[in-house]
C-alpha positions as CSV (number, residue, x, y, z in Angstrom):
1,X,92.6,50.4,54.9
2,X,90.6,53.9,55.0
3,X,88.9,54.0,58.2
4,X,87.4,57.6,57.7
5,X,86.0,59.1,54.4
6,X,85.3,62.8,54.0
7,X,83.8,64.6,51.5
8,X,83.5,68.3,50.0
9,X,79.5,68.9,49.6
10,X,78.9,71.2,46.5
11,X,80.0,69.5,43.4
12,X,80.7,66.4,45.3
13,X,77.7,65.1,47.2
14,X,75.1,67.8,46.3
15,X,74.5,68.4,42.5
16,X,74.8,72.1,42.6
17,X,74.7,72.8,38.9
18,X,71.5,71.1,38.4
19,X,69.9,72.6,41.8
20,X,71.0,76.0,40.3
21,X,69.7,75.3,36.9
22,X,66.2,74.1,38.1
23,X,66.1,77.1,40.1
24,X,66.8,79.8,37.7
25,X,64.5,78.1,35.1
26,X,61.9,78.7,37.9
27,X,63.0,81.9,38.8
28,X,62.4,83.0,35.0
29,X,58.9,81.6,35.0
30,X,57.8,83.4,38.3
31,X,59.1,87.0,36.9
32,X,58.6,86.3,33.3
33,X,56.3,89.5,33.3
34,X,59.2,91.8,34.3
35,X,61.6,89.7,32.3
36,X,59.9,89.7,28.6
37,X,62.7,91.7,27.1
38,X,65.1,88.9,27.4
39,X,65.0,85.2,26.4
40,X,64.5,82.7,28.8
41,X,68.0,81.2,27.8
42,X,70.0,84.2,27.7
43,X,68.8,84.9,31.2
44,X,69.2,81.7,32.7
45,X,73.0,81.5,31.0
46,X,73.8,85.0,32.4
47,X,72.9,84.4,36.0
48,X,74.2,80.9,35.8
49,X,77.5,82.6,34.8
50,X,77.7,85.3,37.3
51,X,76.8,82.6,39.8
52,X,80.6,81.4,39.1
53,X,79.5,77.8,40.6
54,X,78.9,79.1,43.7
55,X,81.8,81.6,44.2
56,X,80.1,84.4,43.0
57,X,78.2,86.9,45.7
58,X,74.5,86.7,45.0
59,X,73.8,90.2,46.0
60,X,76.3,91.5,43.6
61,X,75.0,88.8,41.0
62,X,71.5,90.6,41.0
63,X,73.2,94.0,41.3
64,X,74.8,93.1,38.1
65,X,71.7,91.5,36.6
66,X,69.6,94.6,37.1
67,X,72.4,97.0,35.6
68,X,72.5,94.8,32.6
69,X,69.0,94.2,31.8
70,X,67.6,97.7,33.2
71,X,65.7,96.2,35.9
72,X,64.8,98.1,39.4
73,X,66.6,97.7,42.3
74,X,63.5,96.5,44.0
75,X,63.2,93.6,41.2
76,X,66.7,92.7,41.9
77,X,66.2,92.4,45.7
78,X,63.1,90.2,44.9
79,X,65.0,87.9,42.7
80,X,68.0,87.6,45.3
81,X,65.2,86.6,47.9
82,X,63.5,84.2,45.6
83,X,67.1,82.5,45.1
84,X,67.9,81.9,48.7
85,X,63.9,81.0,49.4
86,X,63.9,78.3,46.9
87,X,67.5,77.3,46.9
88,X,67.3,74.3,49.5
89,X,64.1,73.3,48.3
90,X,65.7,72.4,44.6
91,X,68.5,70.5,46.0
92,X,69.6,67.3,44.7
93,X,72.1,64.6,45.2
94,X,74.4,62.9,42.6
95,X,72.2,59.6,42.2
96,X,75.0,57.4,43.4
97,X,75.5,59.1,46.8
98,X,73.0,57.4,49.0
99,X,74.0,53.9,47.9
100,X,78.0,54.5,48.3
101,X,77.4,56.4,51.7
102,X,75.5,53.4,53.0
103,X,78.1,51.0,51.7
104,X,81.0,52.9,53.3
105,X,79.2,52.8,56.8
106,X,78.4,49.1,56.3
107,X,82.1,48.7,55.9
108,X,82.5,50.5,59.2
109,X,84.0,53.6,57.8
110,X,83.3,57.2,59.6
111,X,82.1,59.6,57.1
112,X,82.0,63.4,57.4
113,X,81.4,66.3,55.3
114,X,83.7,69.6,55.4
115,X,82.4,72.5,53.4
116,X,83.1,76.2,52.7
117,X,79.7,78.4,52.8
118,X,77.4,79.9,55.5
119,X,76.4,77.7,58.2
120,X,72.4,78.3,57.8
121,X,72.6,77.2,54.1
122,X,74.9,74.4,54.1
123,X,73.5,73.0,57.2
124,X,69.9,73.2,55.7
125,X,71.2,71.6,52.3
126,X,72.5,68.6,54.5
127,X,69.3,68.2,56.4
128,X,67.1,68.7,53.1
129,X,69.0,65.8,51.4
130,X,68.8,63.7,54.3
131,X,72.5,63.4,54.5
132,X,73.0,63.8,58.5
133,X,72.1,60.2,58.9
134,X,75.2,58.9,57.1
135,X,77.5,61.2,58.9
136,X,79.9,61.4,61.9
137,X,81.0,65.1,61.7
138,X,80.0,68.0,59.8
139,X,82.4,71.1,59.5
140,X,81.1,74.2,58.0
141,X,83.9,77.2,57.6
142,X,81.5,79.9,58.7
143,X,80.8,77.9,61.8
144,X,84.5,76.8,62.1
145,X,85.8,80.4,61.1
146,X,88.4,79.0,58.9
147,X,88.1,77.8,55.4
148,X,89.5,75.3,53.1
149,X,92.1,74.8,51.8
150,X,93.6,75.6,55.3
151,X,95.0,72.3,56.6
152,X,93.5,72.9,60.0
153,X,90.0,72.5,59.0
154,X,90.8,68.8,57.7
155,X,92.7,68.2,61.0
156,X,89.7,69.3,62.9
157,X,87.6,66.9,61.1
158,X,90.3,63.9,61.8
159,X,90.2,64.8,65.7
160,X,86.5,64.7,65.9
161,X,86.5,60.9,64.3
162,X,89.7,59.9,66.1
163,X,91.4,59.0,62.7
164,X,94.8,59.3,61.6
165,X,95.5,61.2,58.2
166,X,97.0,58.3,56.5
167,X,94.0,56.3,57.0
168,X,91.6,58.9,55.7
169,X,90.7,60.4,52.6
170,X,89.0,63.4,51.3
171,X,87.0,63.7,48.0
172,X,86.0,67.0,46.4
173,X,85.6,68.5,42.9
174,X,88.0,71.4,43.4
175,X,91.7,71.0,42.6
176,X,93.0,74.0,45.2
177,X,90.2,74.3,47.8
178,X,89.5,70.7,48.2
179,X,92.5,68.5,46.8
180,X,95.6,70.7,47.7
181,X,94.0,71.1,50.9
182,X,93.6,67.6,51.8
183,X,96.6,66.7,50.5
184,X,98.3,69.4,52.5
185,X,96.8,67.8,55.7
186,X,98.0,64.2,54.6
187,X,95.0,62.9,53.8
188,X,94.6,60.7,50.7
189,X,93.5,63.2,48.3
190,X,90.6,62.2,45.5
191,X,89.5,64.4,42.8
192,X,86.1,63.8,41.5
193,X,86.7,64.8,37.8
194,X,85.0,67.5,36.2
195,X,85.4,70.0,33.3
196,X,85.0,73.2,35.6
197,X,87.9,74.1,37.3
198,X,91.1,72.0,35.7
199,X,92.9,69.4,37.0
200,X,95.2,69.4,40.6
201,X,98.5,70.0,40.3
202,X,99.2,68.0,43.6
203,X,99.5,64.4,43.8
204,X,95.9,62.9,43.9
205,X,93.7,60.1,43.0
206,X,91.2,60.7,40.4
207,X,87.3,59.3,40.1
208,X,84.4,59.7,37.9
209,X,81.9,58.9,40.4
210,X,81.5,58.6,44.2
211,X,80.9,54.8,43.7
212,X,84.4,54.5,42.1
213,X,86.2,54.4,45.5
214,X,84.3,51.3,47.0
215,X,86.7,48.7,45.2
216,X,89.5,50.4,45.9
217,X,89.4,51.2,49.8
218,X,91.8,48.5,51.2
219,X,94.4,50.2,48.9
220,X,93.9,53.9,49.0
221,X,97.2,55.3,50.0
222,X,98.6,58.8,49.3
223,X,100.3,58.8,45.8
224,X,103.8,59.7,46.3
225,X,105.5,58.9,43.0
226,X,103.1,60.7,40.4
227,X,101.0,63.3,40.3
228,X,97.7,61.8,39.5
229,X,97.0,57.9,40.0
230,X,93.5,57.2,38.3
231,X,91.5,54.8,40.2
232,X,89.4,54.6,37.0
233,X,89.9,56.2,33.6
234,X,88.3,59.1,32.4
235,X,84.9,59.0,31.1
236,X,85.0,59.2,27.4
237,X,82.8,62.0,25.8
238,X,79.9,61.0,23.6
């Protein structure tokens, strides 16, 4: 029986890809007078590519954009400031998240987030998305001075909830940072399938949507015999 469910934030609860897409579309519109020499689709695609799904340094990103597009350093700084000023405001959850978290809490499951990133940004995203009301623990790498996939970060979350690793699961989208890290700490490691990072190589369970875990809480165990035990089949591409 799962007594504690822990989650990654970006790409698992927080639909970061949709957030950044909306943000950069707005950015192009706001700075259109300075960007007329490049089509909006090309600008948006290039910024998103350099963002590297949140793993790209934003200062370096806009310096690179300025170099490629012949923009001034002043404009590059303005674009960077716009990104961080508007990032949280554009934030959105995956649609199934509130109902799934509510259902887990109603079953007495403790909930938490373990996320890499800057404390100010990640804490602001959690507040804006109204996630705090569901959570028993929030660990942010900058505040903890340790980053996933270090098993110690997962163990800190277990200590905060008083749970054992074998009765806890961790759901994340990254095959190494999330899945391998959780598995190394002894938790039931669950991969939220995506086409960005590739599949995990450690034993794990796999879901398409957060809601997929609800019918299976009583049988979730760390998979031992195989590298992957799908809780649900992969979604077919249309």
